[in-house]
C-alpha angles and dihedrals in degrees: 000000000000126000127310103264092198092074110089102150130029131193114215116200115211128208101246126219120002114262131166104285096028118058143145093317089088093052086054090048095044094048092049092047094050091049091047095051094045091053083067093059091251120139115244123208114186135195124193131137096210111103095189095068131103090217089067093057113120091239094056097069139015091245126017123195117196092196135135112273099251138123087249090062091045091055091048090052096046089050090049091048110032087169094075108121103177144017123219108200099165097087096062104065123231091327092064095042091052094046088047090053093047089052089050092051091051089049093242098137090049094048091055097038093242120152126211115240131187093029137018128233090246091058093051091049095048096047096042098041102074095203094050090047093050090051092049092052091049087052096053094039098246110148118247135182116263102272145156133191125236127196095178141042092246094052089051093053092052093051092050089050090055098044104036125209145345096049135170123223115202121180119217121244097015135129133231092003093298109184095004120133146167114234116207100170137034094238092065097047102085094053094044094046091052091048090050094050091048094050093053113084088214094041093241131133134181115221115200139172107269112248092204114182097014118131119255126216135177131200125198112213138185124196132186127208090263088063095250107152129195125189105218099187144351114220125193123202110225085203114071124234115304097061118086111248091238088060094041127098101241132196132201131233097031107261111194101036120115115232094244092054090046089055091050091049089051091050095048093046092052091045090050094049094049090048101054097064147316103274141121118233146071134319138185116209126192127201140182120218123191114246095230132085090274093064094201113197127223122179112227107181147323126219115203096207141059111285143182086275091054090055087050092047090048091054093040094054104023088237108131101223098182094048094051094040088056091053089048090051087057091057104265119137123230096246089056093059129079126234101251094217103048094028084202104071130063127259087239090072109100113231120252122206123212091179136049129244128204123194119199121183122232118224133197103200091144087072093055106061110203093016118149099250097193113107125237142139094316112080115238106167120107100202144348144225131214128209123198119203144151090249137028089250094053093045090047090052093048092050092049089049089052096057096082096217095129094268125124097208131291114340124321093092103087092245101100126119115264101178114099095208092048093050092049091048092050092051096043094050101039106243127197092246097048089116085072098033092061087062090046091051092051090047088054092054100252105156116249089236088060093048090048092049092053099040103026087219110155114267091234091067092046092054089052088057092046090054089054093050092047088053092050091051091049093049090048090068091068137069122224088258096062104027105137115240093232091054091050092048091048090051091051092047088052091054101252110154123235085246092059095046088050088054090052096050092034101240140108122292089237092057089057090048090050091049090050093052091047093051092043094243096149131165110254124201123230129191126247096223108160092232109064088251093299088126131026115265121224099194123079104228113145144182126184133241141155125250135186113248119266117221119216123214089261090058094254112142127209147151123231111249115182097189108092116201116223126209092238120117106262140202127197121210115199113219127222100247122217122003115256138156107289093022115056143137093316091077093050087054089055093047092051091050091047090054094049092048094050087052088054090053091056100259127135100239124220121192122200117191144126106205110112094196098066143095091225089067093051107121095239101042096087127025086247129020122197107192094205138130113277085237125132100248094050093045093048094050091049089049093052090048097047101031096208126193086243149319126259108219102162097078098055100069121233091328093070095032093058088061094055094088095054092043089052093048091051090051096250110149115244110213112227126358112027124247091247090058092046090050093047090056093048096046103081094202099050091043092053090051089054091050090051091053091049091048090238117148122241131168115279107266147168135195124238132183098181138037090250094054088048093052092048090050091052089064091062098037120060121240134272093073130185113216117204132177118217121243100026137124133223094017092293110188093002116145143163113228126190104192143021094264092057091042094055092044093052099041091051091047092048095049089050093053098036104029120196093018124139113237121213118208114200129185100246112234099221115207094014122144115239126218136166138200133204121203144170120225130185133207092266091059095253108150130194118186106219095191147344118211129194118211116227092205116071124259109284097055109098112256090238089059097044127097103235133191128218113230104026114262104209112013113122126231092259093056093043091054091051090051092051093046093048094048093051094045094049094044089054096041090053089048087233115194105187128358133000135177123203129191125209139194113205117202125163090351092302117122114219126190117238098177147322127223115192092205144072108300135204091259099055096085089044092054091044091053094043094050097033095233130126098234097163089054091052093044093051091050089051092049091052091051089240093121139014122228087249090061093071126086099218113202111166114194120200129142110204117338138321117216124202108215119193121219125212132203097206089132087077092059119055119201093023121139104248094194115122126229143147093311113081116240104164118111098200147341144233131207123235122193118207130179097219146347093269087074110124092226092056091046091052093050093047094049092053097044099113097037100096102035111131137164 
């Protein structure tokens, strides 16, 4: 049956600012959904408060509302658009589902005649209310863990007495495992039960017997209204039960599952989806399986919406779940829709993988001093990476190389743990870096049986690790001059980087690369095609691997490379890798707009990125997508294969910027601002010399490389001092110190964590106002300032953590003129081509320079949304030399003020100091529009501005 013709206008609810547990995957889902619905000629109205998203671009929907996600906003939109027939809440995570339920309870949908599509209220209630869900599973004979719900402290105590320990506490209606905990001992129960009851909006928790050590699996499903169901992907958690799936290393397809058990999981998942309500859309189902021969199954939960796992499953298979789920919500059946990759098969075909994907989470514990770093039921990671390979080992290596934590993969980089007690501790209390620690344990000689006993990680995975270590040992017996070709090929097929092999044979990375080229061991590129090459794929979505040469009958030898190079002029855009604090969705926004602008200029566009949550890694954003680590070796091999006109590095945050030096050294053209200018701005010493030449004021400073030098400098500079390392993002390692003891402690600590770094000591301008400007500059030195923002918090709080207003609210004309003059002078002096962000401190009507970043900044998407102008598009065209700044007709539109409001995820970390300082801690942001400064919300922000300032 085709689509429901009564639907003419749909409201999509977004997920709001990024918090731990809810990240860019919902921008990806919302963007896909909006496009999918508009293709049907249906009007889309969208609400989301996050300005850094692609989904809130004016081109994505017919009407975009950057408003707070509240029922008040929903009512305003429904009054403005009485034509809205339906609401789709499944693309905005838990935030959208909860808002949808609240609107339902208040009778809002009924009042305005709006129907729910993609899910029904019954399904949300059953799946979120732990007690109802448990009863449903009992009714349909799906096994569950022994569990009871408690709505009070007393009930909880009684259940604990009945079950004994360990126990699991899971609050109802929460996101990312908020408030969930495993309780091992009686003494901890009271505090954790109270925390769980407080975290649940309905003060209800499920207490169940802990299935510690059981294996965990997820299935991603889609169902149409005819009850056809497809299983898109099976995902296995390498970590056993007890660690939130968002913090687990996950593998697709499932690796250690017997076929009979897999069939049972399928049957249960389909039965569960059909039992929770009569709706068409997507679901994520989680199961636990006992680690013995019996393989007993227990259902854990079902989410009737797209999730982080469905973004992962979409990227893993090439099957766009959000896009198809949106069509199903409109009434289509699966057999009426096309597979988007092959364009010749039906969407009812289940994807088949002839490769393996590994997802590894990315944490930011360094930003949360005093945080409990062990992993458990409450999610703590801020982002994730995905590696695609022909084997688990290759995919695991590619994922570890994508993390950007100064590791080159597993082992073979001299950075492993060597202390037995430390290794055992990190394995016993699941640590964020256990993916590396397992390798170190094997290298130390700890038997696999002991590692399995401690971690309960399946023996199959541990044996894969052991094989890698055995290979490393074997290669270490050789020198580069006598390394056998078959061993080098095997190491590359198992994902070892050239850098790691160089470490094993004690030579330079470039020597390994040269040997590879000489022996014809070249990276080949394969298609992600959803059907294991059974049908021809129409979309250019690639991953790399290594293959042995095939010999033809005529003696000719070759390897099969599926990436065909065209003769069009090409541009590569380097993505921003995994989300982390200081580098989030805003850089993905810039990359996507860079790609679209380069397409408009007639280039074939190539995207390289490894973040499965993002729009940039959607298979139809760029002309070609390489889902690869943003890691030198992978990038260089793609560049040699594609031979682009140049590479854009200034849109992908620090990730892409860090590669500029090597690109420049290897003669690869950097599009836009040159490497030398980028380096000058990063090198605090060189940059200050430039400011001196330009007669632009900056705080007194000195450079130190040791604690002694820092101490001597402190005698000439007055305390308080601001200490800053060079070449870091998000204020990493920045601190304000007020005496010599604090100075020495912090300097020693910094040099230990960032060895060989130059430290800049500034006199801290206490009580100064902070402001920042973003501008576009072309090769002729034309500069256009796209926006100047004033921070509400005083100088000393990182710009990413400050509430900031556009335009400024109390800077006089004299100060504004200085900001404009300094911005233009610096942009020209750095020979900026493209974007630049400059930060200022204002004291006694003098404007001092804090720093300049000649790249896309966190604030560019915010300014673009506030003024309604596509600044990244313009900047990219300037970088490519396609336009000059003077070619654009700038016409910013903003009534009143826009305020950038940071959002924090402190609730995930108890006992963490919540004070703000020079190091960034916010995970995301929202935008707030106010008509004037008399607005209550502005007044409240301004009155609290100094409350959180810390050293």
